[in-house]
C-alpha positions in Angstrom: -40.1 -12.1 31.1 -41.8 -14.5 33.7 -43.2 -15.0 36.9 -44.5 -16.9 39.6 -46.9 -17.2 42.7 -45.4 -19.3 45.8 -46.8 -19.8 48.7 -45.4 -21.3 51.8 -48.0 -24.1 53.2 -46.1 -26.5 56.3 -45.7 -29.9 54.6 -45.7 -28.6 50.8 -45.2 -25.8 48.5 -48.1 -24.6 46.5 -47.6 -23.2 42.8 -50.7 -21.3 41.9 -49.5 -19.4 38.6 -46.5 -19.8 36.6 -46.8 -17.0 33.6 -44.2 -15.7 30.4 -45.6 -13.4 27.5 -46.1 -16.1 24.7 -43.6 -13.7 22.8 -41.2 -15.0 25.5 -41.9 -18.6 24.5 -39.8 -21.2 23.5 -36.4 -19.4 25.9 -36.6 -21.4 28.5 -37.9 -18.7 31.4 -40.6 -21.2 32.5 -38.0 -23.5 33.1 -35.9 -21.1 34.8 -39.3 -20.5 37.2 -39.7 -24.1 37.4 -36.0 -24.4 38.7 -35.9 -21.8 41.2 -39.8 -22.6 42.4 -37.6 -26.0 43.3 -35.5 -24.8 45.1 -37.0 -22.2 46.3 -39.1 -25.5 48.3 -36.1 -27.2 48.9 -34.5 -23.8 50.9 -37.9 -23.9 52.8 -37.2 -27.6 53.7 -40.5 -28.4 52.2 -40.7 -32.6 50.6 -43.1 -31.2 48.2 -44.7 -29.6 45.7 -48.2 -28.7 44.3 -49.7 -27.1 41.6 -53.1 -27.5 39.6 -54.0 -26.3 36.2 -56.9 -27.4 33.6 -57.1 -30.4 32.3 -57.4 -28.8 28.7 -53.7 -27.0 29.0 -52.2 -30.2 27.7 -48.4 -28.4 26.7 -48.3 -27.5 30.2 -49.3 -30.7 31.7 -46.6 -32.0 29.3 -43.7 -29.6 30.4 -44.5 -30.3 34.5 -44.1 -34.2 33.7 -40.9 -33.8 32.0 -40.1 -31.0 34.7 -41.1 -34.9 37.3 -44.7 -33.5 38.3 -46.8 -36.4 38.4 -51.0 -35.6 38.0 -52.5 -37.2 41.3 -55.8 -36.2 40.3 -58.5 -35.2 38.5 -61.9 -33.4 39.7 -64.6 -30.9 38.3 -63.7 -27.2 38.6 -66.1 -25.7 41.1 -66.6 -22.3 39.7 -66.2 -23.3 35.9 -69.0 -26.1 35.4 -67.2 -28.4 32.2 -63.4 -27.8 33.4 -61.4 -30.2 34.9 -58.7 -29.2 36.8 -55.4 -31.8 37.1 -53.6 -31.5 40.8 -49.9 -32.4 40.2 -47.2 -33.0 42.9 -43.1 -33.3 42.5 -41.3 -34.4 45.6 -38.7 -32.5 46.4 -35.4 -34.1 47.3 
């Protein structure tokens, strides 16, 4: 019903993708996946969880903020002219 692509780095984890099919939206699946990703980052002993998304994904950005992520910057998307990438980070206790 949902998936995440998480990569371990030496000083942080990177969430590359999280997806929940539209037919399953609103059921808390995304939040469950985000909690698992956070738990995995903590299990790995890493202090931060990073992700990036498109600035047009306002609903996703709001969800990430509500989950404790902070925006750390915006940059042009080098592969898609006119698009803006939003970088976000969450400190893991």
